[in-house]
N, CA and C atoms as a LAMMPS dump frame, in Angstrom:
ITEM: TIMESTEP
0
ITEM: NUMBER OF ATOMS
498
ITEM: BOX BOUNDS ff ff ff
-5.0000000000000000e+02 5.0000000000000000e+02
-5.0000000000000000e+02 5.0000000000000000e+02
-5.0000000000000000e+02 5.0000000000000000e+02
ITEM: ATOMS id mol type element x y z
1 1 1 N -112.47 220.22 191.865
2 1 2 C -111.584 220.78 190.85
3 1 3 C -112.251 220.594 189.491
4 2 1 N -112.771 219.433 189.194
5 2 2 C -113.461 219.18 187.918
6 2 3 C -114.589 220.074 187.706
7 3 1 N -115.33 220.346 188.733
8 3 2 C -116.544 221.244 188.628
9 3 3 C -116.105 222.656 188.262
10 4 1 N -114.935 223.117 188.868
11 4 2 C -114.443 224.431 188.477
12 4 3 C -114.023 224.535 187.05
13 5 1 N -113.299 223.41 186.622
14 5 2 C -112.849 223.359 185.214
15 5 3 C -114.025 223.36 184.243
16 6 1 N -115.072 222.53 184.612
17 6 2 C -116.237 222.469 183.751
18 6 3 C -116.955 223.805 183.707
19 7 1 N -117.076 224.507 184.819
20 7 2 C -117.69 225.833 184.844
21 7 3 C -116.921 226.849 184.046
22 8 1 N -115.561 226.791 184.052
23 8 2 C -114.791 227.627 183.274
24 8 3 C -114.931 227.356 181.769
25 9 1 N -115.05 226.166 181.409
26 9 2 C -115.17 225.655 180.041
27 9 3 C -116.478 226.15 179.506
28 10 1 N -117.551 226.01 180.259
29 10 2 C -118.895 226.371 179.819
30 10 3 C -118.94 227.917 179.699
31 11 1 N -118.409 228.621 180.659
32 11 2 C -118.423 230.127 180.643
33 11 3 C -117.649 230.565 179.38
34 12 1 N -116.504 229.973 179.097
35 12 2 C -115.718 230.367 177.963
36 12 3 C -116.487 230.126 176.691
37 13 1 N -117.173 228.964 176.544
38 13 2 C -117.953 228.67 175.392
39 13 3 C -119.096 229.709 175.174
40 14 1 N -119.744 230.174 176.314
41 14 2 C -120.762 231.166 176.209
42 14 3 C -120.17 232.486 175.74
43 15 1 N -119.054 232.873 176.267
44 15 2 C -118.44 234.138 175.854
45 15 3 C -118.068 234.124 174.386
46 16 1 N -117.457 232.998 173.905
47 16 2 C -117.125 232.871 172.486
48 16 3 C -118.37 232.915 171.603
49 17 1 N -119.383 232.145 172.102
50 17 2 C -120.694 232.157 171.37
51 17 3 C -121.294 233.514 171.217
52 18 1 N -121.235 234.296 172.323
53 18 2 C -121.805 235.645 172.207
54 18 3 C -120.975 236.567 171.258
55 19 1 N -119.713 236.363 171.279
56 19 2 C -118.862 237.143 170.38
57 19 3 C -119.162 236.817 168.924
58 20 1 N -119.425 235.636 168.606
59 20 2 C -119.735 235.301 167.169
60 20 3 C -121.067 235.877 166.74
61 21 1 N -122.028 235.951 167.62
62 21 2 C -123.309 236.543 167.288
63 21 3 C -123.165 238.065 167.099
64 22 1 N -122.314 238.687 167.925
65 22 2 C -122.089 240.135 167.729
66 22 3 C -121.475 240.431 166.412
67 23 1 N -120.609 239.538 165.916
68 23 2 C -119.987 239.793 164.573
69 23 3 C -121.042 239.658 163.493
70 24 1 N -122.113 238.902 163.728
71 24 2 C -123.139 238.732 162.712
72 24 3 C -124.169 239.888 162.747
73 25 1 N -124.149 240.703 163.78
74 25 2 C -125.141 241.705 163.971
75 25 3 C -125.327 242.67 162.777
76 26 1 N -124.267 243.226 162.18
77 26 2 C -124.482 244.134 161.032
78 26 3 C -125.198 243.478 159.905
79 27 1 N -124.856 242.204 159.597
80 27 2 C -125.55 241.461 158.492
81 27 3 C -126.993 241.276 158.818
82 28 1 N -127.306 240.944 160.041
83 28 2 C -128.651 240.671 160.44
84 28 3 C -129.515 242 160.363
85 29 1 N -128.886 243.113 160.777
86 29 2 C -129.53 244.418 160.777
87 29 3 C -129.742 244.874 159.39
88 30 1 N -128.814 244.542 158.476
89 30 2 C -128.892 245.022 157.11
90 30 3 C -130.027 244.272 156.391
91 31 1 N -130.283 243.023 156.734
92 31 2 C -131.361 242.24 156.084
93 31 3 C -132.711 242.87 156.4
94 32 1 N -132.95 243.158 157.617
95 32 2 C -134.221 243.75 158.037
96 32 3 C -133.896 244.574 159.308
97 33 1 N -133.631 245.866 159.165
98 33 2 C -133.196 246.673 160.342
99 33 3 C -134.186 246.759 161.465
100 34 1 N -135.459 246.519 161.245
101 34 2 C -136.436 246.604 162.326
102 34 3 C -136.657 245.276 163.018
103 35 1 N -136.34 244.235 162.394
104 35 2 C -136.464 242.858 162.935
105 35 3 C -135.474 242.558 164.044
106 36 1 N -135.943 242.253 165.224
107 36 2 C -135.067 241.76 166.319
108 36 3 C -134.408 242.872 167.04
109 37 1 N -134.85 244.146 166.85
110 37 2 C -134.187 245.29 167.497
111 37 3 C -135.209 246.063 168.22
112 38 1 N -134.94 246.393 169.473
113 38 2 C -135.793 247.315 170.2
114 38 3 C -134.938 248.323 170.93
115 39 1 N -134.328 249.167 170.017
116 39 2 C -133.518 250.183 170.585
117 39 3 C -132.234 249.742 171.172
118 40 1 N -131.73 248.589 170.72
119 40 2 C -130.485 248.042 171.303
120 40 3 C -130.71 247.42 172.607
121 41 1 N -131.881 247.307 173.115
122 41 2 C -132.141 246.788 174.414
123 41 3 C -132.404 245.265 174.446
124 42 1 N -132.554 244.675 173.267
125 42 2 C -132.773 243.253 173.146
126 42 3 C -131.754 242.697 172.234
127 43 1 N -131.452 241.434 172.366
128 43 2 C -130.509 240.762 171.472
129 43 3 C -131.128 240.611 170.06
130 44 1 N -130.27 240.388 169.107
131 44 2 C -130.737 240.286 167.748
132 44 3 C -131.642 239.088 167.479
133 45 1 N -131.52 238.103 168.314
134 45 2 C -132.401 236.907 168.065
135 45 3 C -133.735 237.012 168.744
136 46 1 N -133.93 238.037 169.524
137 46 2 C -135.16 238.264 170.241
138 46 3 C -136.154 239.083 169.406
139 47 1 N -137.419 238.932 169.701
140 47 2 C -138.417 239.774 168.961
141 47 3 C -138.445 241.142 169.558
142 48 1 N -138.802 242.198 168.747
143 48 2 C -138.797 243.529 169.371
144 48 3 C -139.906 243.585 170.425
145 49 1 N -139.619 244.393 171.462
146 49 2 C -140.569 244.521 172.526
147 49 3 C -141.796 245.338 172.003
148 50 1 N -142.958 244.906 172.33
149 50 2 C -144.138 245.641 171.842
150 50 3 C -144.277 246.928 172.646
151 51 1 N -144.878 247.89 172.088
152 51 2 C -145.112 249.207 172.729
153 51 3 C -146.591 249.208 173.142
154 52 1 N -146.874 249.172 174.381
155 52 2 C -148.221 249.062 174.88
156 52 3 C -148.664 250.355 175.644
157 53 1 N -149.21 251.266 174.904
158 53 2 C -149.65 252.516 175.548
159 53 3 C -151.151 252.562 175.529
160 54 1 N -151.714 252.936 176.698
161 54 2 C -153.153 253.138 176.734
162 54 3 C -153.518 254.388 175.959
163 55 1 N -154.73 254.488 175.423
164 55 2 C -155.169 255.544 174.609
165 55 3 C -154.953 256.869 175.257
166 56 1 N -155.208 257.001 176.552
167 56 2 C -155.02 258.319 177.223
168 56 3 C -153.598 258.815 177.153
169 57 1 N -152.627 257.928 177.3
170 57 2 C -151.208 258.282 177.201
171 57 3 C -150.85 258.584 175.755
172 58 1 N -151.256 257.718 174.797
173 58 2 C -150.88 257.901 173.404
174 58 3 C -151.455 259.249 172.913
175 59 1 N -152.73 259.5 173.225
176 59 2 C -153.329 260.761 172.727
177 59 3 C -152.924 261.994 173.407
178 60 1 N -152.268 261.944 174.579
179 60 2 C -151.8 263.093 175.342
180 60 3 C -150.619 263.784 174.687
181 61 1 N -149.87 263.091 173.763
182 61 2 C -148.629 263.597 173.245
183 61 3 C -148.746 263.668 171.694
184 62 1 N -148.51 264.836 171.148
185 62 2 C -148.653 265.033 169.659
186 62 3 C -147.288 264.922 168.915
187 63 1 N -146.222 265.365 169.568
188 63 2 C -144.969 265.529 168.883
189 63 3 C -143.843 265.45 169.858
190 64 1 N -142.644 265.497 169.265
191 64 2 C -141.442 265.613 170.152
192 64 3 C -140.559 266.74 169.616
193 65 1 N -139.763 267.283 170.523
194 65 2 C -138.784 268.234 170.084
195 65 3 C -137.457 267.528 170.151
196 66 1 N -136.739 267.531 169.017
197 66 2 C -135.422 266.854 168.894
198 66 3 C -134.372 267.897 168.644
199 67 1 N -133.112 267.658 169.185
200 67 2 C -132.056 268.479 169.013
201 67 3 C -130.976 267.738 168.22
202 68 1 N -130.43 268.463 167.226
203 68 2 C -129.32 267.841 166.435
204 68 3 C -128.05 268.749 166.685
205 69 1 N -127.087 268.122 167.166
206 69 2 C -125.802 268.82 167.478
207 69 3 C -124.768 268.389 166.405
208 70 1 N -124.213 269.365 165.714
209 70 2 C -123.194 269.085 164.739
210 70 3 C -121.819 269.154 165.506
211 71 1 N -121.251 267.994 165.672
212 71 2 C -120.006 267.866 166.448
213 71 3 C -118.822 268.699 165.767
214 72 1 N -118.887 268.872 164.479
215 72 2 C -117.794 269.624 163.789
216 72 3 C -117.831 271.11 163.984
217 73 1 N -119.06 271.639 163.771
218 73 2 C -119.301 273.115 163.901
219 73 3 C -119.766 273.575 165.263
220 74 1 N -120.332 272.627 166.079
221 74 2 C -120.931 272.998 167.355
222 74 3 C -122.311 273.572 167.182
223 75 1 N -122.84 273.669 165.999
224 75 2 C -124.166 274.17 165.751
225 75 3 C -125.228 273.278 166.327
226 76 1 N -126.289 273.777 166.963
227 76 2 C -127.324 273.051 167.489
228 76 3 C -128.604 273.533 166.794
229 77 1 N -129.412 272.577 166.285
230 77 2 C -130.726 272.897 165.673
231 77 3 C -131.802 272.078 166.371
232 78 1 N -132.949 272.705 166.581
233 78 2 C -134.003 271.986 167.098
234 78 3 C -135.136 271.768 166.048
235 79 1 N -135.779 270.596 166.206
236 79 2 C -136.863 270.257 165.248
237 79 3 C -138.079 269.749 165.978
238 80 1 N -139.184 270.128 165.488
239 80 2 C -140.461 269.612 166.075
240 80 3 C -140.991 268.584 165.082
241 81 1 N -141.168 267.3 165.562
242 81 2 C -141.564 266.248 164.652
243 81 3 C -142.782 265.6 165.327
244 82 1 N -143.863 265.505 164.551
245 82 2 C -145.038 264.894 165.052
246 82 3 C -144.873 263.356 165.107
247 83 1 N -145.513 262.742 166.135
248 83 2 C -145.489 261.308 166.297
249 83 3 C -146.157 260.677 165.078
250 84 1 N -145.383 259.676 164.504
251 84 2 C -145.86 258.995 163.319
252 84 3 C -145.427 259.679 162.026
253 85 1 N -144.753 260.811 162.084
254 85 2 C -144.307 261.562 160.955
255 85 3 C -142.831 261.391 160.758
256 86 1 N -142.404 261.764 159.504
257 86 2 C -140.991 261.746 159.129
258 86 3 C -140.609 263.144 158.662
259 87 1 N -139.409 263.516 159.015
260 87 2 C -138.922 264.886 158.696
261 87 3 C -137.452 264.848 158.273
262 88 1 N -137.088 265.662 157.262
263 88 2 C -135.753 265.855 156.881
264 88 3 C -135.054 266.77 157.896
265 89 1 N -133.819 266.51 158.23
266 89 2 C -133.089 267.35 159.195
267 89 3 C -132.136 268.223 158.4
268 90 1 N -132.742 269.126 157.646
269 90 2 C -132.055 270.124 156.864
270 90 3 C -130.886 269.532 156.058
271 91 1 N -129.664 270.182 156.177
272 91 2 C -128.579 269.818 155.374
273 91 3 C -127.668 268.684 156.026
274 92 1 N -128.191 267.954 156.936
275 92 2 C -127.429 266.891 157.596
276 92 3 C -127.363 265.622 156.765
277 93 1 N -128.339 265.494 155.794
278 93 2 C -128.424 264.194 155.096
279 93 3 C -129.245 263.177 155.799
280 94 1 N -129.781 263.584 156.993
281 94 2 C -130.567 262.676 157.812
282 94 3 C -132.023 262.932 157.697
283 95 1 N -132.795 261.926 157.841
284 95 2 C -134.253 262.001 157.989
285 95 3 C -134.648 261.224 159.213
286 96 1 N -135.555 261.737 159.994
287 96 2 C -136.005 261.06 161.202
288 96 3 C -137.455 260.82 161.173
289 97 1 N -137.847 259.624 161.533
290 97 2 C -139.245 259.308 161.732
291 97 3 C -139.477 258.988 163.206
292 98 1 N -140.502 259.675 163.803
293 98 2 C -140.817 259.414 165.206
294 98 3 C -141.883 258.294 165.199
295 99 1 N -141.453 257.151 165.637
296 99 2 C -142.298 255.992 165.7
297 99 3 C -143.24 256.015 166.893
298 100 1 N -142.718 256.368 168.023
299 100 2 C -143.517 256.425 169.275
300 100 3 C -142.905 257.303 170.372
301 101 1 N -143.757 257.954 171.155
302 101 2 C -143.26 258.709 172.276
303 101 3 C -143.832 258.059 173.528
304 102 1 N -143.016 257.829 174.511
305 102 2 C -143.415 257.233 175.792
306 102 3 C -143.027 258.233 176.894
307 103 1 N -143.975 258.876 177.573
308 103 2 C -143.606 259.893 178.533
309 103 3 C -142.921 259.363 179.823
310 104 1 N -143.279 258.222 180.244
311 104 2 C -142.718 257.624 181.544
312 104 3 C -142.309 256.203 181.234
313 105 1 N -141.282 256.047 180.466
314 105 2 C -140.795 254.744 179.91
315 105 3 C -140.548 253.689 181.003
316 106 1 N -141.075 252.558 180.712
317 106 2 C -140.8 251.336 181.546
318 106 3 C -140.796 250.179 180.588
319 107 1 N -139.885 249.218 180.744
320 107 2 C -139.84 247.98 179.977
321 107 3 C -139.763 246.819 180.922
322 108 1 N -140.688 245.85 180.675
323 108 2 C -140.649 244.623 181.407
324 108 3 C -140.986 243.471 180.46
325 109 1 N -141.208 242.291 181.017
326 109 2 C -141.488 241.16 180.091
327 109 3 C -142.718 241.308 179.277
328 110 1 N -143.658 242.246 179.608
329 110 2 C -144.852 242.493 178.84
330 110 3 C -144.565 243.471 177.7
331 111 1 N -143.43 244.065 177.649
332 111 2 C -143.084 245.028 176.621
333 111 3 C -142.84 246.421 177.158
334 112 1 N -143.012 247.402 176.362
335 112 2 C -142.729 248.789 176.767
336 112 3 C -144.057 249.498 177.039
337 113 1 N -144.112 250.206 178.156
338 113 2 C -145.324 250.98 178.458
339 113 3 C -144.907 252.211 179.169
340 114 1 N -145.907 252.959 179.651
341 114 2 C -145.681 254.209 180.441
342 114 3 C -146.313 254.042 181.789
343 115 1 N -145.524 254.447 182.761
344 115 2 C -146.097 254.442 184.175
345 115 3 C -147.239 255.473 184.333
346 116 1 N -147.162 256.544 183.522
347 116 2 C -148.121 257.668 183.661
348 116 3 C -148.076 258.48 182.402
349 117 1 N -148.969 259.531 182.4
350 117 2 C -148.877 260.536 181.295
351 117 3 C -147.859 261.619 181.507
352 118 1 N -147.244 261.617 182.706
353 118 2 C -146.333 262.64 183.057
354 118 3 C -144.94 262.289 182.478
355 119 1 N -144.201 263.28 181.961
356 119 2 C -142.815 263.07 181.358
357 119 3 C -141.718 262.841 182.4
358 120 1 N -141.911 261.775 183.186
359 120 2 C -140.906 261.504 184.233
360 120 3 C -139.667 260.784 183.689
361 121 1 N -139.826 259.942 182.61
362 121 2 C -138.756 259.249 182.028
363 121 3 C -138.965 259.205 180.499
364 122 1 N -138.951 260.361 179.86
365 122 2 C -139.414 260.447 178.461
366 122 3 C -138.474 259.699 177.515
367 123 1 N -139.034 258.977 176.54
368 123 2 C -138.282 258.269 175.543
369 123 3 C -138.994 258.405 174.115
370 124 1 N -138.313 258.408 173.122
371 124 2 C -138.813 258.387 171.792
372 124 3 C -138.129 257.308 170.972
373 125 1 N -139.027 256.547 170.273
374 125 2 C -138.438 255.538 169.349
375 125 3 C -138.351 256.196 167.962
376 126 1 N -137.141 256.205 167.418
377 126 2 C -136.914 256.809 166.145
378 126 3 C -136.335 255.88 165.096
379 127 1 N -136.591 256.204 163.847
380 127 2 C -135.95 255.494 162.742
381 127 3 C -135.259 256.586 161.984
382 128 1 N -133.948 256.474 161.846
383 128 2 C -133.22 257.499 161.18
384 128 3 C -132.58 256.955 159.901
385 129 1 N -132.755 257.728 158.89
386 129 2 C -132.196 257.339 157.624
387 129 3 C -131.143 258.347 157.222
388 130 1 N -130.09 257.905 156.607
389 130 2 C -129.04 258.827 156.092
390 130 3 C -128.931 258.535 154.636
391 131 1 N -129.199 259.6 153.864
392 131 2 C -129.133 259.53 152.422
393 131 3 C -129.977 258.349 151.883
394 132 1 N -131.152 258.153 152.462
395 132 2 C -132.136 257.196 151.989
396 132 3 C -131.964 255.811 152.518
397 133 1 N -130.977 255.518 153.295
398 133 2 C -130.746 254.206 153.777
399 133 3 C -130.887 254.222 155.396
400 134 1 N -131.524 253.227 155.917
401 134 2 C -131.771 253.192 157.382
402 134 3 C -130.401 253.103 158.043
403 135 1 N -130.14 254.023 158.991
404 135 2 C -128.904 254.138 159.705
405 135 3 C -129.092 253.691 161.156
406 136 1 N -130.316 253.892 161.716
407 136 2 C -130.506 253.586 163.141
408 136 3 C -131.954 253.498 163.423
409 137 1 N -132.365 252.514 164.201
410 137 2 C -133.642 252.438 164.795
411 137 3 C -133.469 252.095 166.26
412 138 1 N -134.067 252.961 167.128
413 138 2 C -133.845 252.808 168.549
414 138 3 C -134.56 253.812 169.346
415 139 1 N -134.183 253.809 170.619
416 139 2 C -134.812 254.724 171.583
417 139 3 C -133.807 255.794 171.983
418 140 1 N -134.328 257.008 172.073
419 140 2 C -133.551 258.12 172.648
420 140 3 C -134.271 258.51 173.971
421 141 1 N -133.451 258.625 175.045
422 141 2 C -133.975 258.961 176.358
423 141 3 C -133.649 260.351 176.743
424 142 1 N -134.737 261.101 177.026
425 142 2 C -134.484 262.549 177.405
426 142 3 C -133.715 262.74 178.655
427 143 1 N -133.959 261.984 179.694
428 143 2 C -133.259 262.149 180.964
429 143 3 C -131.86 261.504 180.972
430 144 1 N -131.659 260.571 180.065
431 144 2 C -130.379 259.849 180.025
432 144 3 C -129.925 259.679 178.599
433 145 1 N -129.448 260.81 177.947
434 145 2 C -129.113 260.719 176.527
435 145 3 C -127.954 259.849 176.277
436 146 1 N -127.143 259.407 177.294
437 146 2 C -125.994 258.529 177.065
438 146 3 C -126.479 257.038 176.954
439 147 1 N -127.714 256.708 177.259
440 147 2 C -128.214 255.436 177.139
441 147 3 C -128.677 255.202 175.705
442 148 1 N -128.031 254.291 174.988
443 148 2 C -128.375 254.021 173.632
444 148 3 C -128.36 255.216 172.744
445 149 1 N -127.279 255.979 172.742
446 149 2 C -127.302 257.179 171.896
447 149 3 C -127.294 256.893 170.369
448 150 1 N -127.694 257.851 169.587
449 150 2 C -127.69 257.706 168.197
450 150 3 C -126.2 257.617 167.77
451 151 1 N -125.809 256.522 167.096
452 151 2 C -124.43 256.31 166.788
453 151 3 C -123.991 256.903 165.456
454 152 1 N -123.595 258.141 165.507
455 152 2 C -123.112 258.805 164.344
456 152 3 C -121.908 259.62 164.613
457 153 1 N -120.935 259.604 163.738
458 153 2 C -119.671 260.234 163.968
459 153 3 C -119.751 261.803 163.971
460 154 1 N -120.663 262.337 163.271
461 154 2 C -120.722 263.797 163.151
462 154 3 C -121.96 264.377 163.955
463 155 1 N -123.09 263.737 163.9
464 155 2 C -124.264 264.346 164.466
465 155 3 C -124.712 263.61 165.715
466 156 1 N -125.095 264.368 166.722
467 156 2 C -125.719 263.835 167.887
468 156 3 C -127.199 264.2 167.868
469 157 1 N -128.076 263.214 168.075
470 157 2 C -129.506 263.364 168.06
471 157 3 C -130.041 263.18 169.457
472 158 1 N -130.744 264.144 169.998
473 158 2 C -131.221 264.166 171.362
474 158 3 C -132.71 264.403 171.442
475 159 1 N -133.336 263.748 172.395
476 159 2 C -134.775 264.07 172.704
477 159 3 C -134.696 265.224 173.713
478 160 1 N -135.308 266.382 173.344
479 160 2 C -135.395 267.531 174.179
480 160 3 C -136.619 267.401 175.101
481 161 1 N -137.809 267.123 174.464
482 161 2 C -139.027 266.991 175.294
483 161 3 C -140.171 266.519 174.409
484 162 1 N -141.184 265.979 175.078
485 162 2 C -142.421 265.657 174.327
486 162 3 C -143.256 266.911 174.288
487 163 1 N -144.1 267.001 173.215
488 163 2 C -145.062 268.154 173.034
489 163 3 C -146.422 267.664 173.227
490 164 1 N -147.064 268.157 174.263
491 164 2 C -148.46 267.705 174.548
492 164 3 C -149.458 268.041 173.44
493 165 1 N -150.456 267.186 173.234
494 165 2 C -151.554 267.475 172.304
495 165 3 C -152.374 268.556 172.868
496 166 1 N -152.958 269.365 172.044
497 166 2 C -153.782 270.476 172.525
498 166 3 C -155.228 270.05 172.594
């Protein structure tokens, strides 16, 4: 019986401890929005996962096609953004920077890499600014847009596809 009580006590302390860290998340992100964040897949106290792409994979993809859906009007616009470049998204007030494109995304203890050059599980790491302030940094997944979606009340940002280098 004491073992069960002790287990419940420890579990409760862990839950309460996790809740208090979650409340600190906006302050930590505001201090340095890129520190401790890997597309929402790591905790704030962990270092960002490194992106480890071999040259053949990195050089095979030049850009990504992104879709912006205006939830108010229903309008959908597509944008072609080169990897490493930043682009204004017309009259949305948003700017997106494509940090990296991974055609066959996999994440393990070694970081983020690609199983192949083929777009089997495409993902793009983006940094989105709204009116000059960083609003979001994270991963958008082409095959699973509901995983870590861009959190904006009006606009939905989606990865349509990677664009191969010529």
